[in-house]
N, C-alpha and C positions, 0 to 999 in steps of 0.2 A: 481188467481185457477178459480175464478168465470168465467173467459173467457172459460176456457177448459171446465167447468160444463155446460156451454151455448151450446158450440159444441155437448157435449154430449147429451143433451137433444135435440137438433135440430135432431141429427143422431137417437135417439130413436123414435123421432116422424115420422121419415121419411122426414123431411124438407131438402132443401137444406142448406149447411152452406155456406152461403155468407155474405158480412159486414151489409146488412140491416136487415138479419134475426138474426146474432149474437147480434147487436144494440138493437133489439127489445126485445129479451129475457132478454138481460142484464138491460134494462129500465124497463121492467116489472118487475125485480126483485129490484128495487131501486138503481143501481149501476151507479156511476157516472163514465159514458164511455169515455173511451180514444181512439181515432180514429185509431192513430198508433198501438196501441195494437190489435184492431180489423182486421185491415189489415195484421198485422203480422200474427196472428193466422189463418186468412182465408188462407194466403199464404201457412204456414206451413203445411196446412191441405190438400192443394191442390191435392196431388199425395199420400195420405195416406188412407189406408182401415182402418177405425177406428175398425171395427169388428175384424180384425186380431190383431190390436194394443192390444185390450182389453183382447184377447186371451193370448198375448205373456205376457203381465203384470200381469195377472192372474197365469201364470205359473212359472215367475220368484221367487216369495218368496219359492214355494215348492221346488225348484231346489236349491236355495241357502240354505236352512234347513237342508238338507240331507248333504252338505259336510262342514257343519259350522268348526267342529274341523280341518279339514283337510287343509281350508284355512286359519286358524288364523295365521299363520306364516307369509302369505302375507299381512293380513290386518295390522299386526304390522310394518312390513316394509314399507306400504303405508301411516301408521301414522308417522314414523320416517321421510319420506320424507317430508311429509307435514309440519312436525314441522320446519325442518330445513328450508323449503322454506319461512315459516312465518318469521322466525329470520331473514332472508335474505330481506325479502320485507315488512316489517308491513304495508305499504300502501294498499297493495294487501289483506289483511287477510280479509275484510268486504266483499270483492267482491267475491273472490276464495270461502269462506265459503258459501255464499247464494248458489253458483252455485254447490258446493258438496253436500249441504242438497238437493237440487232440484233433483240431479241426483240420491241420494241414496233413495230418497222417492220414485221415480216412475221410476225406470231404464227403464222398458219395454215401459213406456209413453213416453221415450224421442223421439220416431218416430213421436209423434204428434207435436213435437214442432219444427221439422227439424234441 
């Protein structure tokens, strides 16, 4: 998450989001920087308008809250499907669970990661 925060800081300050700048922000924050993650972030953000992504992400929770009861049936179906998939492939449980958590916590921010 700190990698995304570094990109957001650079965007807010008007600096270019490149490997050197992201690395500098992370090192200034005391983060043990992984070069591959920096490269992946910069590549993923290459064609992304961060301001649009932020606005889209801010709008998603409001839209989801208004249709909460109407979508409860499909949410239950999704949970049932996820449970059956976990029973079939227990080795993938950890990986799949992390990805689902990331998607659910920042649906609109998914554009930032490519």
